[in-house]
Each structure stands twice: as structure tokens, then as C-alpha cells.
N, C-alpha and C positions, 0 to 999 in steps of 0.2 A: 502494501500500499504505499509506504514511504517513499519506494522507487517512482512509481507511478504518479506521485503527488508532485515528485521534484522532476518530472518529466524525463529520468534517468534512462540511458541505454540498459544499464542492468543495476542490479542491487545485489550488495554482499550480505549474507545471509550470516546469523551467528547460532554458535550452538547452544546447548541449556545452560553452559554457564557466562556465556557472553563474550566467548571468544569467537574469530573469523573462521567459519567451515568453509564455503563456497560462495559463488554468486548464484541468483536463481537459473543461471543457466551453463555456468561454466567452472571449473578450478579455479584456484587462485594462488598464485605467486607473487613474492616481493622479492627485492633485493635489497639489503642493509651490511654497509660496509664490505661488502663483496660477498656476501653470503647468500644462497639462496634460501628461502624459506618457504615452507607450504605446510598448511595445514594436515594433522593425523587424519586417515580416511574414515574417523570414527563418527563423524557426522557429515560427510561428503560421499558422493558416488566415486569410488575409485575408478575412474575413467581410463582408457586405452592412450587417450591423447596424454592425460596426464604423467602415466607411467612411462610412455616414451621422452616424455620432456626432462622427467626425472632422470631416465637413463642417460639422454646428453647432456644434462647438465653434470653427473659424474665424468663420462667420458672426455667431456670437455674441460675436467680438471677444476671446477667449482666446487665452493664449498656446498653440499647439500644439508638443510638441516628440515627434517619432519616433526614440527612441533607444534605448540598452542601459539596463537599470533593474535594479539591484540588488537583491537581497531585503531588506536594511536600508534601503532606500530606502522601498519598499512597508512594512515596519514602522513607519516613523518619517513616513509620508505625513499630511498633510491631510486627504485624501478617498481613498478608492478606489471603484471600481465596476465591475463586469464587463458585456460585452455580448454579446447571442445573441438569435438569433430566437424562442426562448420566452419570454426572459425581459427582452427587449429592454435596459433600462438598468436593471441592479440595485445598488443600494448596498450597501457590505460596510463593516461597523463592528468587526470583528476578524478579524486575521490571526494565526494561529500563538498564539493566547490573548494578543496584542497588542491593546489597543484602539486604532484609527483613529483620529486626530484626538480629540475630545471624546466620541467612541463615540456621535455622532449622525450622520444622514444630513445631510452638508455643503451651504453654498450654491450652489456649482457644478455638484454632483449634481443639486440640485433645480432647479435652471433650465434645465438639458440634459434632465432628465426632462419638464421642461413642454413644451420647446420640441420634442421628439423626440413625444410625446404631440400635440401639435399638427400637426405633420407628418404623422403617420399617418392623423389624423383626415380632415385634407384631401386629402392626396392617395392616399390609399387607395383601393381598387377593392370596394366593398361584395359581401360574397358573400350571394346571393340564398337565402333563407328561414332564414339564421342566426339562432338565438336567443340 
């Protein structure tokens, strides 16, 4: 309801204890001081794209922490992105009217977008007659 009232593209959902769990349509990741953080899958869908991106974070030698994340950590994150089947790895530059980082897509987000794109181009199964 709050997301709709704010005319937002997506809304961050909280778990029963008030920690970030996911958005209403995607999984969420944040970057703080070079570390990539994502909530445990206790209160979110453990999505395939989420798992793929988590694997890529480790392969690219970034530090991955799966843990509870407060909403204030999201507000003060250096970078934020969401993952999902349709949007793949989508940057977020504003949350609750607050600019994330410098308001531009961050370097870790860009790097992971590039390696995700490469992975899907090299390992995906072509769909015949797809235009």
C-alpha cells in the first residue's frame, strides 16, 4: 500500500522482525564498504537469479554476506540492486526518496551486470524463431 501511495516502481518488504526481506517482486542486494549483502532466504523467495548472482559475487571475488539487513542500511548503502527473472540484475538509485550512493549505478553493480550478461549469453539455450 505504501509503495502504491508513493507511486514507486517497487516496494521493500520487511520480515516479521522489521528487517529487509525482499521487494514485492524481486530479491534485493546492497553494497556497503565493498561487501555485497543480501537477506537470508528465511522470509524471501530463494530465487534462481538470486542464487546465480550470489555465485557470481563469489566468483568475482567480492565478499558476500547473507544476513539480516536493516532499512537504514539500505538507505545508507553505496549501491543497491534487485534480481529477478524479468529484470535480471536491476540497479536501484533511490529508496524512500533517498539517493543511494552518488545516485548513479555503482561499479560493483556494473561489473556483476556484465558478468551476468556474459553468463546468460554463453550458457543459455537459444529459443528457435525468437526475434
